MARKOLMAR-307857 format. One record per residue (C-alpha): x, y, z. Coordinates in steps of 0.5 Angstrom, whole numbers, plus 500, padded with zeros to 3 digits. Layout:
BEGIN
XYZ...
//
This chain:
BEGIN
532542492537540497543537494542531499535531496537531489542525491537521493532522488538521483539514487532512487531513480537508478534503482528503479526498473523502467523498461519491460514493466508489464503493461497492465502495471503501467498505470500505477507505475507511471502516474501518482495516485488520484482521488476522483471521488473526493473520499480519500483524505489520505493522499492529501497528508503531507508533512510541513515544509518547516518543522519548529521543533525537533520533537516534532519532526516526522520519522522517515519510513517506506512501505512495499506495495508489491504486485504479482501476476503474469507479465502478460496482459489478459485481454478479458481483464480490465486494463489488461489485468491478469486474473491472478494478479495480487497485492502483498498485504500483512495484518498486524499483531493485535498485541502491537502498541500502534496500528494493532490488528490493522492491515498494512503493506510490509514496511517500516522506519528508515534504519542506519545503513538503509540506502533510500526508500527502496532499500528500507521497503525491501529490508522491512518486507524481508523481515516481516514476511521472509520475502526474497528480494531477488525477482522483486522489481521496484517500478516507482516511488510515490511522493511521501504521505504523513501518518499522524498517529505514528508521526511517520512520513511514508514513501510507498514503493510500488514494485512488480514480483516477477519472480514470486516466492514464498511468504509467511509470518516471520514473527507473530509478535509483529504480524498476524497474517501474511497474505497475497490478496487478489486484485479481483476482490479489491476492485469488486464493487461489493467489497468497497465502501467508505468508512467513518471513524468515531472521531470524524475521519472518513475514507476508503475501505475494502472488505477482503479475505476476513479483513477490513482494510482502511486508513493509510493502506486503503488510501493508498490502494484506492488511489492507485486503483483510480489511475490503473485502468483496473477500477470497477464503478463502485458506491463511494456514497456507501458510508459505514461505521468503522467500529461495526465494520471492525467488528464484522471481522472480529476486530475493534479500534
//
């Protein structure tokens, strides 16, 4: 490991909250995302160790996977999941050049002055949703995932929203919606299936709150649900056309 990488990892570890994590969140805090069904290629996307050209070098980025909900587990919920548990998502503006209209976690590219992926994720979330970082507790930083269309190397930052505050669309040129999606909706088998892209990509998807969650965001969510203890059995053999699924919620590729 290079000295710089070691320092960065040490800095990340120093900022993580490791004590007093809600019991119901320990699965996603302590385990890397998994793909027991074999339908989640997103988790296997890693950049090459050697990049032959600077032009091909990926840009570093981070996203905030922010869970909210009561700190107390619900004995009636799967894995202790409280009834008010949710995750913060945004829907990108339809006018953006890349990933237009897609549902995403708040996040973006590293900028000068950012002190590691946690800083990047929190800064971007504040810029995109008006999130107040006070009350947000980072509990894990996942291995980076490569996103081919944008050539981003993305570090998902898992966090718990101990003190929730107001969120909103800050800039309509960036986001169309900012939504706290109930985890109960995500784990509902009726809302889960696999989508097939016209170019051949297949991966997990969720139909929630009038949105289709697919691609990178769905891959991370599906991987986390697989280790969360909250997941309910769903039909991963249900494969649907991506274009038709997007059309059903008023979107296009």
